[in-house]
GUPAGU-119585 format. One record per residue: x, y, z of N, C-alpha, C in turn; residue in three letters; residue number from 1. Coordinates in Angstrom, 2 decimals. Each point is the difference from the previous one (the first is absolute). Layout:
N
ATOM;n_x;n_y;n_z;ca_x;ca_y;ca_z;c_x;c_y;c_z;aa;i
ATOM;X;Y;Z;X;Y;Z;X;Y;Z;ALA;NUM .
...
// end
This chain:
164
ATOM;n_x;n_y;n_z;ca_x;ca_y;ca_z;c_x;c_y;c_z;aa;i
ATOM;9.34;-121.45;-118.45;0.00;0.08;-1.45;-0.30;1.44;-0.40;MET;1 .
ATOM;0.78;0.55;-0.93;-0.15;1.38;-0.45;-1.16;0.16;-0.97;GLY;2 .
ATOM;-0.25;1.21;-0.32;-1.06;0.35;-0.93;0.40;-0.39;-1.42;ARG;3 .
ATOM;-0.90;-0.62;-0.72;0.29;-0.46;-1.36;0.02;1.20;-0.96;ARG;4 .
ATOM;0.96;0.02;-0.89;0.13;1.07;-0.98;-0.66;-0.42;-1.30;GLU;5 .
ATOM;-0.85;0.85;-0.53;-0.66;-0.24;-1.28;0.50;1.04;-0.99;PHE;6 .
ATOM;0.03;-0.38;-1.27;0.38;0.95;-1.05;-1.14;0.97;-0.29;ASP;7 .
ATOM;-1.21;-0.53;-0.04;-1.19;0.81;-0.28;-1.13;-0.41;0.94;TYR;8 .
ATOM;-0.85;0.98;0.27;-1.21;-0.22;0.79;-1.19;0.34;-0.89;TYR;9 .
ATOM;-0.97;-0.91;-0.04;-1.20;0.20;-0.82;-1.20;0.00;0.95;ILE;10 .
ATOM;-0.85;1.01;-0.15;-1.18;0.12;0.83;-1.23;0.01;-0.90;PHE;11 .
ATOM;-0.96;-0.88;0.31;-1.25;-0.07;-0.75;-1.12;0.16;1.03;ILE;12 .
ATOM;-0.90;0.95;-0.27;-1.07;0.27;0.95;-1.27;0.35;-0.78;ASP;13 .
ATOM;-1.13;-0.09;0.68;-1.25;0.41;-0.63;-0.84;0.75;1.01;TYR;14 .
ATOM;-0.88;0.86;-0.53;-0.91;0.78;0.82;-1.33;0.08;-0.72;SER;15 .
ATOM;-0.99;-0.64;0.54;-1.37;-0.04;-0.51;-0.06;-0.47;-1.45;VAL;16 .
ATOM;0.24;0.90;-0.97;-0.15;-0.37;-1.41;1.25;0.31;-0.83;ASP;17 .
ATOM;1.13;0.25;0.67;1.24;0.24;-0.73;1.14;-0.83;0.59;ILE;18 .
ATOM;0.97;-0.27;-0.86;1.16;-0.80;0.40;1.24;0.70;-0.54;ILE;19 .
ATOM;1.11;-0.16;0.71;1.22;0.62;-0.47;1.22;-0.74;0.49;GLY;20 .
ATOM;1.14;0.36;-0.58;1.26;-0.56;0.45;1.08;1.07;-0.03;TYR;21 .
ATOM;1.03;-0.24;0.78;1.18;0.86;0.04;1.21;-0.91;0.13;MET;22 .
ATOM;1.08;0.36;-0.69;1.25;-0.75;0.07;1.11;0.99;0.36;ILE;23 .
ATOM;0.79;-0.37;1.00;1.06;0.88;0.47;1.28;-0.81;0.24;ILE;24 .
ATOM;1.13;0.60;-0.35;1.30;-0.63;0.27;0.31;0.11;1.49;LYS;25 .
ATOM;0.83;-0.90;0.48;0.40;-0.03;1.40;0.56;1.35;0.45;ASN;26 .
ATOM;0.92;0.56;-0.77;0.65;1.27;0.36;-1.02;1.13;0.12;LYS;27 .
ATOM;-0.93;0.07;-0.95;-1.02;1.05;0.03;-0.95;-0.17;1.18;GLU;28 .
ATOM;-0.29;-1.25;0.36;-0.86;-0.24;1.16;0.64;0.56;1.25;LEU;29 .
ATOM;1.30;-0.22;0.14;0.73;0.51;1.17;-0.07;1.53;0.06;THR;30 .
ATOM;0.11;0.64;-1.16;-0.07;1.47;-0.05;-1.41;0.52;0.20;GLU;31 .
ATOM;-0.99;-0.76;-0.42;-1.40;0.42;0.08;-0.57;-0.05;1.41;LEU;32 .
ATOM;0.36;-1.01;0.75;-0.63;-0.26;1.31;-0.05;1.24;0.91;VAL;33 .
ATOM;1.08;0.78;0.17;-0.11;1.17;0.87;-1.00;1.06;-0.49;PRO;34 .
ATOM;-0.27;0.01;-1.30;-0.90;0.99;-0.57;-1.48;-0.35;0.15;LEU;35 .
ATOM;-0.28;-1.25;0.38;-1.39;-0.46;0.05;-0.44;-0.39;1.42;ILE;36 .
ATOM;0.64;0.59;0.98;-0.29;-0.38;1.39;-1.42;0.35;0.44;SER;37 .
ATOM;-0.64;0.95;-0.66;-1.35;0.41;0.39;-1.11;-0.78;-0.70;LYS;38 .
ATOM;0.36;-0.93;-0.87;-1.01;-0.79;-0.70;-0.65;-0.98;0.97;PHE;39 .
ATOM;-1.30;-0.24;-0.21;-0.76;-0.92;0.84;-0.99;-0.77;-0.86;ALA;40 .
ATOM;-0.57;-1.07;0.57;-1.04;-0.75;-0.72;-1.28;0.82;0.00;HIS;41 .
ATOM;-0.51;0.23;-1.19;-1.17;0.84;-0.20;-1.21;-0.47;0.81;TYR;42 .
ATOM;-0.21;-1.32;0.02;-1.18;-0.53;0.69;0.04;0.24;1.51;LYS;43 .
ATOM;1.18;0.23;0.56;0.14;0.20;1.44;-0.18;1.46;0.43;ASP;44 .
ATOM;-0.13;0.90;-0.96;-0.04;1.44;0.30;-1.40;0.49;0.29;LEU;45 .
ATOM;-0.07;1.02;0.87;-1.28;0.63;0.29;-0.22;1.21;-0.91;ARG;46 .
ATOM;1.03;0.81;-0.19;-0.12;1.21;-0.82;0.67;-0.25;-1.35;LYS;47 .
ATOM;-0.68;-0.76;-0.82;0.56;-0.46;-1.27;0.31;1.16;-0.96;LYS;48 .
ATOM;-0.88;0.97;-0.10;0.20;1.14;-0.90;1.24;0.81;0.36;GLY;49 .
ATOM;0.14;0.28;1.29;1.18;0.75;0.47;1.29;-0.79;-0.28;ASN;50 .
ATOM;-0.05;-1.29;0.25;1.16;-0.85;-0.25;0.41;0.05;-1.47;TYR;51 .
ATOM;-0.98;-0.22;-0.89;0.31;-0.03;-1.42;0.53;1.33;-0.50;LEU;52 .
ATOM;-0.53;1.11;0.50;0.50;1.33;-0.36;1.47;0.14;0.41;ARG;53 .
ATOM;0.30;-0.37;1.23;1.37;0.13;0.52;0.96;-0.94;-0.73;ALA;54 .
ATOM;-0.40;-1.21;-0.22;0.86;-1.00;-0.65;0.23;0.34;-1.47;ILE;55 .
ATOM;-1.02;0.53;-0.66;0.17;0.41;-1.40;1.11;1.05;-0.09;LYS;56 .
ATOM;0.04;0.90;0.96;1.07;1.00;0.04;1.37;-0.63;0.20;GLY;57 .
ATOM;0.08;-1.00;0.86;1.27;-0.71;0.24;0.43;-0.75;-1.26;ILE;58 .
ATOM;-0.94;-0.65;-0.67;0.31;-0.74;-1.23;0.58;0.95;-1.04;ILE;59 .
ATOM;-0.64;1.16;-0.17;0.46;0.97;-1.00;1.33;0.63;0.41;ASP;60 .
ATOM;0.10;0.45;1.23;1.21;0.70;0.48;1.24;-0.90;-0.06;LYS;61 .
ATOM;-0.15;-1.24;0.44;1.14;-0.93;0.06;0.18;-0.83;-1.27;ASN;62 .
ATOM;-0.86;0.25;-1.00;0.08;-0.74;-1.27;0.05;-1.51;0.24;LYS;63 .
ATOM;-0.91;-0.45;0.82;-0.05;-1.40;0.44;-0.07;-0.96;-1.19;VAL;64 .
ATOM;-0.80;0.33;-1.01;-0.15;-0.92;-1.13;1.28;-0.18;-0.80;LEU;65 .
ATOM;0.90;0.96;0.07;1.28;-0.11;-0.71;0.89;-1.12;0.55;ASP;66 .
ATOM;-0.26;-0.44;1.21;0.78;-1.08;0.61;-0.32;-1.37;-0.61;PHE;67 .
ATOM;-1.18;-0.13;-0.60;-0.45;-1.28;-0.49;0.44;-0.24;-1.44;PHE;68 .
ATOM;0.52;-1.20;-0.27;0.43;-0.37;-1.35;-1.21;-0.10;-0.92;ALA;69 .
ATOM;-1.12;-0.51;0.52;-1.24;-0.14;-0.75;-1.16;0.09;0.96;LYS;70 .
ATOM;-1.10;0.54;-0.50;-1.25;-0.03;0.76;-1.15;0.19;-0.97;TYR;71 .
ATOM;-1.15;-0.53;0.38;-1.18;0.10;-0.86;-1.23;-0.24;0.86;LYS;72 .
ATOM;-1.07;0.71;-0.33;-1.29;-0.18;0.66;-1.05;-0.16;-1.09;ILE;73 .
ATOM;-0.85;-1.01;0.13;-1.04;-0.30;-0.99;-1.30;-0.39;0.72;ARG;74 .
ATOM;-1.08;-0.06;-0.79;-1.27;-0.51;0.53;0.18;-1.48;0.32;LYS;75 .
ATOM;-0.76;-0.47;0.95;0.13;-1.39;0.45;-0.22;-0.99;-1.15;MET;76 .
ATOM;-0.87;0.32;-0.94;-0.23;-0.93;-1.10;1.19;-0.06;-0.96;ASN;77 .
ATOM;1.03;0.82;0.23;1.22;-0.04;-0.80;1.16;-0.61;0.80;GLN;78 .
ATOM;-0.34;-0.82;1.00;1.04;-0.56;0.87;0.98;-0.88;-0.76;ASN;79 .
ATOM;-0.41;-0.60;-1.11;0.93;-0.83;-0.77;1.13;0.85;-0.59;MET;80 .
ATOM;-0.28;1.26;-0.33;1.05;0.90;-0.48;1.04;0.24;1.10;GLU;81 .
ATOM;-0.48;0.17;1.21;0.90;0.19;1.15;0.85;-1.26;0.19;ILE;82 .
ATOM;-0.66;-1.16;0.02;0.72;-1.26;0.18;1.01;-0.22;-1.13;TYR;83 .
ATOM;-0.40;0.29;-1.25;0.90;-0.20;-1.14;1.25;0.87;0.14;ALA;84 .
ATOM;-0.18;1.24;0.41;1.15;0.89;0.22;0.94;-0.57;1.05;ASP;85 .
ATOM;-0.57;-0.46;1.10;0.81;-0.55;1.09;0.70;-1.29;-0.45;VAL;86 .
ATOM;-0.72;-0.87;-0.69;0.61;-1.25;-0.49;1.13;0.29;-0.97;PHE;87 .
ATOM;-0.20;0.96;-0.91;1.06;0.38;-0.94;1.23;0.50;0.75;ASP;88 .
ATOM;-0.23;0.80;1.03;1.11;0.51;0.79;0.75;-1.15;0.69;PHE;89 .
ATOM;-0.75;-0.93;0.57;0.61;-1.16;0.67;0.83;-0.80;-1.01;ILE;90 .
ATOM;-0.56;-0.23;-1.17;0.69;-0.77;-1.03;1.26;0.73;-0.49;LYS;91 .
ATOM;-0.08;1.31;-0.19;1.15;0.80;-0.46;1.10;0.08;1.06;GLU;92 .
ATOM;-0.37;-0.16;1.25;0.95;0.12;1.11;0.21;-1.34;0.70;HIS;93 .
ATOM;0.11;-1.06;-0.78;0.12;-1.35;0.57;1.32;-0.22;0.73;ASP;94 .
ATOM;0.95;0.92;-0.17;1.26;-0.11;0.73;-0.04;0.80;1.31;ASN;95 .
ATOM;-1.13;0.60;0.31;-0.15;0.83;1.21;-0.82;-0.73;1.06;CYS;96 .
ATOM;0.18;0.44;1.23;-0.82;-0.50;1.10;-1.10;1.04;0.22;ILE;97 .
ATOM;-1.25;-0.45;-0.11;-1.15;0.90;0.03;-0.90;-0.28;1.20;LEU;98 .
ATOM;-0.52;1.07;0.56;-0.99;-0.09;1.07;-1.31;0.53;-0.56;PHE;99 .
ATOM;-1.07;-0.78;0.13;-1.31;0.41;-0.48;-0.96;0.03;1.18;VAL;100 .
ATOM;-0.59;1.17;0.23;-1.05;0.13;1.00;-1.30;0.18;-0.76;SER;101 .
ATOM;-0.97;-0.85;0.30;-1.27;0.06;-0.72;-1.16;0.05;0.97;ILE;102 .
ATOM;-0.99;0.78;-0.35;-1.21;0.14;0.80;-0.58;-1.39;0.28;ASP;103 .
ATOM;-0.46;-0.20;1.21;-0.56;-1.30;0.40;-1.11;-0.45;-0.96;ASP;104 .
ATOM;-0.80;0.94;-0.46;-1.13;-0.30;-0.89;0.47;-0.60;-1.32;HIS;105 .
ATOM;1.17;0.39;-0.47;0.52;-0.46;-1.28;1.05;-1.10;0.13;GLU;106 .
ATOM;0.39;-0.33;1.22;1.12;-0.92;0.24;-0.17;-1.37;-0.68;TYR;107 .
ATOM;-1.14;-0.64;0.22;-0.16;-1.36;-0.54;-0.03;0.01;-1.53;SER;108 .
ATOM;-0.67;1.01;-0.60;-0.01;0.11;-1.45;1.41;0.19;-0.55;ASN;109 .
ATOM;0.75;0.87;0.65;1.36;0.29;-0.44;0.89;-1.24;0.12;PHE;110 .
ATOM;-0.08;-0.69;1.12;0.81;-1.22;0.21;-0.30;-1.03;-1.09;ARG;111 .
ATOM;-1.27;-0.18;-0.32;-0.38;-0.97;-1.03;0.56;0.39;-1.36;ARG;112 .
ATOM;-0.03;1.27;-0.30;0.48;0.45;-1.30;1.52;-0.06;-0.10;LEU;113 .
ATOM;0.68;0.33;1.07;1.47;0.02;-0.03;0.57;-1.41;0.03;VAL;114 .
ATOM;-0.53;-0.82;0.89;0.47;-1.38;0.17;1.51;-0.11;0.13;LYS;115 .
ATOM;0.55;0.83;0.85;1.44;-0.06;0.26;0.20;-1.03;1.10;ILE;116 .
ATOM;0.56;-1.11;-0.39;0.09;-1.13;0.92;1.14;0.13;1.00;ALA;117 .
ATOM;1.18;0.42;-0.46;1.16;-0.08;0.89;0.04;1.13;1.02;ASP;118 .
ATOM;-0.45;1.19;-0.36;-0.01;1.10;0.95;1.37;0.53;0.35;GLY;119 .
ATOM;1.04;-0.45;-0.67;1.35;0.45;0.32;0.26;1.42;-0.50;ALA;120 .
ATOM;-0.51;0.33;-1.15;0.26;1.31;-0.60;-1.15;0.98;0.20;LYS;121 .
ATOM;-1.21;-0.50;0.22;-1.17;0.85;0.16;-0.71;-0.40;1.28;VAL;122 .
ATOM;-0.09;0.92;0.91;-0.71;-0.22;1.26;-1.32;0.76;-0.08;ILE;123 .
ATOM;-1.12;-0.70;0.14;-1.32;0.61;-0.06;-0.59;0.00;1.40;ILE;124 .
ATOM;-0.44;1.18;0.43;-0.53;0.15;1.36;-1.32;0.75;-0.03;LYS;125 .
ATOM;-0.95;-0.49;0.78;-1.28;0.70;0.15;0.27;1.36;0.67;ARG;126 .
ATOM;-0.75;1.00;-0.44;0.15;1.34;0.58;-0.23;-0.02;1.51;GLU;127 .
ATOM;-0.96;-0.78;0.45;-0.31;-0.05;1.44;1.13;-0.62;0.83;SER;128 .
ATOM;0.92;-0.70;-0.65;1.13;-0.63;0.71;1.24;0.89;0.06;LYS;129 .
ATOM;-0.08;1.20;-0.61;1.13;0.93;0.09;0.13;0.48;1.45;LEU;130 .
ATOM;1.21;0.07;0.49;0.25;0.44;1.37;-0.10;1.52;0.05;VAL;131 .
ATOM;-0.81;0.50;0.91;-0.25;1.43;0.11;1.31;0.77;0.15;LYS;132 .
ATOM;0.07;1.12;-0.71;1.11;0.95;0.02;1.30;-0.50;-0.64;ASN;133 .
ATOM;-0.03;-1.14;-0.68;1.16;-0.43;-0.79;-0.02;0.82;-1.30;THR;134 .
ATOM;1.11;0.07;-0.72;0.00;0.71;-1.28;-1.07;-0.54;-0.96;PRO;135 .
ATOM;-0.20;-1.30;-0.01;-1.01;-0.60;-0.88;-1.41;0.48;0.39;GLU;136 .
ATOM;-0.28;0.01;1.27;-1.29;0.47;0.49;-0.20;1.47;-0.36;TYR;137 .
ATOM;1.02;0.83;0.24;-0.08;1.44;-0.28;-0.26;0.23;-1.49;ARG;138 .
ATOM;0.72;-0.73;-0.86;-0.17;0.17;-1.45;-1.40;-0.45;-0.44;ALA;139 .
ATOM;-0.53;-1.02;0.62;-1.35;-0.46;-0.37;-1.04;1.08;0.29;SER;140 .
ATOM;0.28;0.85;0.99;-0.92;1.09;0.33;-0.05;1.05;-1.10;LEU;141 .
ATOM;1.10;0.14;-0.73;0.02;0.95;-1.12;-1.02;-0.44;-1.05;VAL;142 .
ATOM;0.04;-1.27;-0.37;-0.94;-0.50;-1.00;-1.43;0.06;0.53;LEU;143 .
ATOM;-0.21;-0.36;1.24;-1.33;0.09;0.62;-0.55;1.42;-0.13;ASP;144 .
ATOM;0.83;0.97;0.30;-0.41;1.40;-0.06;-0.27;0.45;-1.44;THR;145 .
ATOM;0.88;-0.38;-0.92;-0.20;0.37;-1.40;-1.28;-0.59;-0.57;LEU;146 .
ATOM;-0.30;-1.23;0.38;-1.24;-0.62;-0.46;-1.22;0.76;0.52;LEU;147 .
ATOM;0.05;0.41;1.24;-1.13;0.75;0.56;-0.12;1.39;-0.62;ASN;148 .
ATOM;1.12;0.65;-0.27;-0.04;1.29;-0.71;-0.61;-0.17;-1.38;LEU;149 .
ATOM;0.42;-1.05;-0.71;-0.51;-0.26;-1.35;-1.48;-0.35;0.03;GLU;150 .
ATOM;-0.40;-0.82;0.95;-1.41;-0.39;0.11;-0.88;1.22;0.23;ARG;151 .
ATOM;0.42;0.88;0.90;-0.78;1.20;0.28;-0.01;0.94;-1.21;LEU;152 .
ATOM;1.12;0.08;-0.69;0.08;0.82;-1.22;-0.99;-0.51;-1.05;LYS;153 .
ATOM;-0.03;-1.30;-0.19;-0.91;-0.60;-0.98;-1.46;0.16;0.39;ARG;154 .
ATOM;-0.25;0.08;1.30;-1.38;0.15;0.49;-0.40;1.47;0.12;ASN;155 .
ATOM;0.87;0.91;-0.44;-0.33;1.42;0.01;0.18;0.70;1.33;GLY;156 .
ATOM;0.67;-0.64;0.94;0.19;0.60;1.33;1.35;0.70;0.10;ALA;157 .
ATOM;0.65;0.24;-1.12;1.35;0.56;0.00;0.09;1.39;0.59;ASN;158 .
ATOM;-1.06;0.83;-0.14;0.03;1.37;0.52;0.24;0.02;1.50;LYS;159 .
ATOM;-0.56;-0.98;0.69;0.13;-0.02;1.46;1.42;-0.32;0.46;SER;160 .
ATOM;0.80;-0.65;-0.84;1.36;-0.33;0.42;1.03;0.98;-0.56;ILE;161 .
ATOM;-0.40;0.83;-0.97;0.92;0.98;-0.53;0.12;1.20;0.91;GLN;162 .
ATOM;-1.03;0.27;0.78;0.06;1.10;0.95;-0.36;1.35;-0.59;GLY;163 .
ATOM;-0.36;0.06;-1.27;-0.39;1.29;-0.61;-1.19;-0.21;-0.90;LYS;164 .
// end
């Protein structure tokens, strides 16, 4: 069986006290993947500051955020805003086949809120179930990294990742 084609990929992730989402078209995901080969899961890294400095440069140089149709990062207590945006997108694109990757921590809440019974048009997958090095896994690392950059920025640690 071949790889299933989706019209859009939606990634929802959280880091400590912030949550975010990114939406990307299939074509843009294919173009983005070669540009994000150096991305890794933040929690698995030993030299986190060096990683974030290097990746921030890659994000800026390759204009990574331009590949995404929509993205947003908010405080965790604003998670309903994130969910509302994603639900509106799903509703507006009811003729599309969508893939949703959601952080394990938020999975059950999201499933309850969405209540998509048939699963034919929207496939929801836990982040931990993404197969390593697939385009979906690689793209989820972009959001993971952006959340960690934002969290450190909000906590005043931004100078250490800017390098100057």
